[in-house]
N, C-alpha and C positions, 0 to 999 in steps of 0.2 A: 445453157440450152437456148438456141435461137428461137425467135418467135414462130418461124415455120415449123421447127421441130415440136414446139409446144402444141401447135395446131394439129399436127399429124398425130401426136400422142393422144390428144383429146378426141380426135376423130376415130382413132383405133379403139379407144376405150368405149366410146359411144357405140361403135359398130358391134363390139362384143356384147354390150348390154342388150342391144336390139336383137342380136343373133340368139342370145340366151332365151329371149321370150319365144322366138320361133322354135328353138329346140324343145322348150317346155311343151309347147302345143303339140309337136309331133310325138313326143314321148307319151303325153296324156292320150293322144288319139291312136296309140298303138303302132306308130310308123317309125319305130326305133331303127329297124333294119336299114332304112334309107339314110340314116345318119352315120352308120358305122364307117363307111368308106370316106365320108366327108372329113372325119377327124384324123385320118391316117397321116396327112401331110401337115398337120398343125404343129406349131411350136409348143414345147412343154409349158412355157409360161402362159400362153393363151389357153391351153387346156386347164391349167390351174385356175386362172381367172374365171373361166366358164363355170367350173365347179362352185366357186364362191358366189357367182351371180345367180345360179339356179336356186329355185325354191327347195327347201329341205326335203320335201316329199318326192322329188324327182331326181335327187342327186344319186341315189343308189342305182337307179335305172341308167343314168348317164354313165356311171363308172363301168357298168356291164358292157358298154359299147366299145370300150378301149381295150387294146391288147396289153399284155403284161409289160412290155417294154415302154409303151406310152404311159401306162399307169405309173411305173417306177419313176420316169422322168418328170411327170406332172406333179406327183405327190412330193417330190424333192423340192418343188418350187413353193409349196405351201408352208404356212407357219405350223409349228409343232401341234397346236391345238387342232387345226384343220387336218393335219396329217393323220392324227389318231382317229378322228371322225371318219375320214375316208377309208382307213384300213379296217376299221370295225364294220363298215358297210360292205366291204368286199367279202366278208366271211373268212373262216380260218384258212381254207385251202388257197384261195387267190391271194389273201393277205401274205401268206408265207411265200408264195411265188414272187410277189412284189418286193418283199423285204430281202429276199435272196438276190434280187436283181438290182436293187438300189445301191448307189455308191456307199461304201462302208463309212466314209467320213461324214456323209450326210446323215446316215443312220445313227452314228455315235452322237452327233449334235442333237438329233431328235430325242434319243434316249436320255440325254442329260437334262432335258426340259420336262420330262413326263414323270408322274408319280412312280414309285418303286414297283407297285403291283402291275401297272401297265407295262413297265419296262421288262419285268420278268416274263409276262405273258408273251410279249413280242419276241423276246429272245428264245423262248421255249419252242416256238413254232418254226424257227429258222433251221436251215441245215447246219449240222455241227460245225463244219469248216467256216461257214459265213459267220456263225455266232461267235466263234473264237476270234475271228478277225475283228469284229465289232467290239468285243469285250477288250481286246488288246488296245484298240484305239481309245477306249474309254478310260484307260489307266493313265493317259497323258493329260497334262494340264490343258485347260480349254484355250489358253492364250499362248500355246507353244506350237512349235512346228509339228510335234507329234499329234497335237489336237486337231490340226487342220489337214494333215496328210491323208492320202489313201494308201492302203496296203494291197491294192489290186493293181498290178502293173506287170509288164512283160520284161524279162531280162534274157540276155544271151550269154553263153560261155564264150570266152575269148577264142576258142578253137572252132566255133561254128563257122560254116561257110555261109555266103549270102543266101544260097538256096535253102539251107536249114533254117536260117533266121526268118525268111519270108514265110516258110511253112508254119513256123511257130506263131508269127503274127496272125496268119489266117486262122490258126487253131484257137487263138485267144483274142479274136478280134474285138470282143466286147470289152476287153480290158484296155484297149488302146484308143478308144474314141476321143479322149481329151488329152492325149499325150503325144507331143511332137518328137520328143527324144526317146530313144530306146537305150537301155543301159546294159553295160557289159561287166560281167563279174569273172573272177578267177576261180580256181578250184576250191578256195576257202570261202567263196561267196562274197569276197570283198569287192567293192566297187573300184573298177580300174579305168573305165572310159564310157563313152556313149557314141551312138550313131544316130543319124536321122533317117526318116523315110526316104529322103532324096538319095542318101548314100546307098540304100538298098535298091532303089529303082535304077540307078545309073551304073551300078557296079556289075561285073560278070558274076554268074551264079557260083563259080568255084572260088571266088575271092574269099580269103579268110577275114573274118570280122576284126581280128586283132590288127590287121593292116589298114583298116578303114576308120577305126575308132579315134575319137578325139580324147586324149588323155588328160589334158588340163581342164578339169571340170570343177564347178563350184558346187559345194554340198553343205548341208547343215546337220546338226544333231537334233534329236527329238526334243531336247530341252531348250533349243534356241527360241527366243521370244518371237512371236508372230509379227511384231512390228519390224524387227530386224530382218525377217524373211521378206516382208513387203519391200523393205529398202533395197535388198539384194535384187529383187525382180526389177525394180525401177532403175537401179544403177547399171545392171548388166543386160537389160532388155530381155529377160528370160520369159519363157512360156511354160516351163516346168522346172522343178528343182528337186534333186534327190535328197533323201534323208537317210543318214547312216548312223550306226551305233559306234561305240568306242573303238571297235576293231574295223571300222569302215565297211561293215557289212550293210548292204542295202536293205532298209526296213520299210521304206515308203517313198512316195512321190507327192509333191505339192504342185498343183496345177494353177494356172492363172486365174481361173474363175474363183478358186478359194481365196486367192490374194485380194481380189476385188471385194469380197465379203469382209476381209480383214481391214482394208482401207476404209470401208464404210463404218465398220464398228469403231475403229480408232478415231475417226472424225466425229462420230456421235459421242464418244467418250470425252473427247476434248471439249466439244460444245457443252456437254453437261457440266464439266468442271468449270468452264468459263462462266456458266450461268449460276455457279454456286452449289451444284449437287454432283456427287461423284458416282451416282448410279443412274441407269437409264430410266427415263420416264417417258412413256409414249401414250398414244390415244387410249390404250386398253388398261393402263395402270389405274387401279382403284384410288379414289380420293384419299383414303386413309394412308395408303402406302406412299402416295406422292407427297403428302404432307409430312410424313415421317422422314422421307429422304431429303426434303428441303430444309426442315427445321434446324438441324445442327448448325449449318452455316449461318442461317438467318439469326439464330439466337446469339451466336458469336458476334455477328455484325451489329446486332441490337446493342450489345454492351459497348462495342467500339463507338457506336453512334452517341452513347452517353458521354464519351470523352469529348466529342465535338461540342456537346451542350455545356460541359464544364469549362471548355476553353472560352466560349462566348461569355460565360459568367465572370471570368477573370477580367474581361475588358468591358464590364458593364458601364463604368464611368465614361470610357471613350465613346460608347454608343449613345449614352445620354447626352453628351455634349455635341456629337456630330451624328444626328439621326440619319442623315443622307447616306451614311455608310451601309445601312441595311439594304438600300436599293440595289447595291451591286454585289451583295453577299452571295445570292444564288448563282449569279453569273461566274464569279470567281471559283466557287466550289465545282460548278458544272464543267467549266472549261478544263480545270485541273484533272477531274475524273475522266473527261473525254480523251485528253491527250495521253493520259496514263494507259487507258484501255487500248488505244490505238497502238502504242508501243508494245504493250503486252501481246497483242495479236500478232504483230510483226515478229517478235522474238520467238514466240511459241511455234509459229509457222517455220521460222528459220531453223529452230532446233530440230524440227521434224526431218529436215533435209541434211543437217550436219550432225552425224552420229558421234563424231569425235570433236569436241569443241576445245581447241587449243587456246593458249594465251594470246597469240597474235589475232585470232578471230575475235576473241572477247574484247581486246583493246580497240580493234577496228570498229566493232559494233558500238562500243561505248562512245567513241569520238563521233561516230556518224549520228547516233541518236542525240548526243549533246548538241551537235551542230544543228540538227533538225529542231530541237527544242528552243535553241537560241533564236533561230530564224522565225519560227512560229511565234515565239514570245515577243520578239521585237515588233512584228507586224500587228499582232493583236493588242499588245500593250499600248503602242502609239495610237491605234485606232480608238480604243476605249478611253484613253486619256483625253483625246479631243472631244469625244462624245460626252463624257462625264463633265468635262470642264464647261462646255457650252450649255449642256442641259441644266446643271446645277449652278451655273454662273460662278464657278469657283475653280480656277485652274490649279491651285494647290491640291484640291480634292481630286481633280483629274489626274494629276501627276502621281498622287498616292495610289489611286485605283489602277492606273496603267502600270506603274512600277510593280505593284503587288501581283497583278496578273502575269507580268513578264516572269517574275520569280517563281510563281506557283506553276506555270506551264513548264518551265525548265525542270522544276522539282518533280512534277507529275510524269513528265517524259522519262526522266532518269529512274523514277521508282518503277515504272512499267518495264524498264529495261533490266535493271539490276536485280530485282526480286526473283524473277524466273531463272536468271542465270545462276544466282546463289543456290536456289533449290536444285537446279540441274547438277551443280557441282557437289551438292550434298546427297546425290543419288536419289532425290525425290522427284516425283513427277512435276515438272514446272507448270503444268496446267492447273494445279491446285491454287496457284496464285491467280485466283479467278477474278473476273471483272468486278463483282461486288466487293471483294476484298481490297483490290487496288483503289476502287472508287472511294471506299470508306477511309482508307489510310490517307488518300489524297485530300479528302475533306478535312481531316485533322491538320495536315500540313498547310493547306491553303488558308484555313481560318486563322491558324497561328501566325502565318506570314502576313496576312491581310491586316488583322487587328494589331499585330505587333508593329508593323510599318506605320499604321495610322496613329498609334500611341506615340511613337518616336517623333512624328511630325505634327502632333496634335496642336501645338502652338500656332502653326501656320494655317490650320484648318478653321480655327475659331474666328 
């Protein structure tokens, strides 16, 4: 995000905060009717932010100013906790109208986050058809195509004319707001093609849909992993994607806004794993929960750290004879961990864009990172050799420190490259090769190499 974009974002957020104070005053003064027309052209996100900025005692009055469509869109932008708060404020009748109007995939996500009793109540006040649609989506895994698709969409029979298709679009206009492609099915309800709005606008009214449709379409099943879905959107520049069952019957559609949420979730998940925790921790996570999620990795790393201590004890005689070795120990361990973490980040990012990692790609990656490690190791090794030699007035010591740094940087770079690739080939998530794990392992490697090299050349250091 550019500096100008950041300033504009801060300016907009500040404007909303100031506006919320003005809205509060008008509501308290009984001037609510003057606000009703003001909110008609607002974006759903801004309406949601306004709800959160307002004091709790005026939120209910604020919601009364919004029509059902605006409420449905705005509540979809809130977190599950705030969604439930807003729905209860609306009362049973209006809440039911909003729930029936909200996107079913958003509702399924919300239901998955709330207690069972609240979930049952919300489903009970919905229309039977909408309730069934939401319950159907709730049967799919949360990280699958079925879990992020919507089952509210418009389809055409292959025998439809353009005129009939346009009439159906008008009839079900609320189902086509976020869909650019319209899908075509045969008599068995199997997906056989798609048309665009442009096709409908530019074609004669009596043209048959079958003659306009594009037959070579990309689709996924409900069990497809959401990360694979996001990859297809990126690879083929899609704006929506049909979901089919085993008989290629159309059961849902995934839209681009849902994929953006997936990309954010996957990025957060990888960040958490790189940080040494495989579950999300955010600003609202209680301290006890956050500690419980972090502890397993940290305890494992604690015991690995003891290995580093035992390595140092094996070279106690060397340290006693050449105390100056201690000065460079943090630098050696730190640089090894840094280069390993850099390689790890590069490899994990690359694995995200290469869904099928073949032997040729692995070999090319291996040699590329080895070359990088050698170049970085040579530059850093020579630099620290000169610095250590001059500082300690001992060029043999400088050579030992420089050569050790060279070796450990190469080892660290290769560890950060090889470990995630091995995990990937073992069908494990490579992100579990987290930064703390790579750093700890590289500490062990670096200390072993450093003190081992010093011991071998000890006679030249005395």
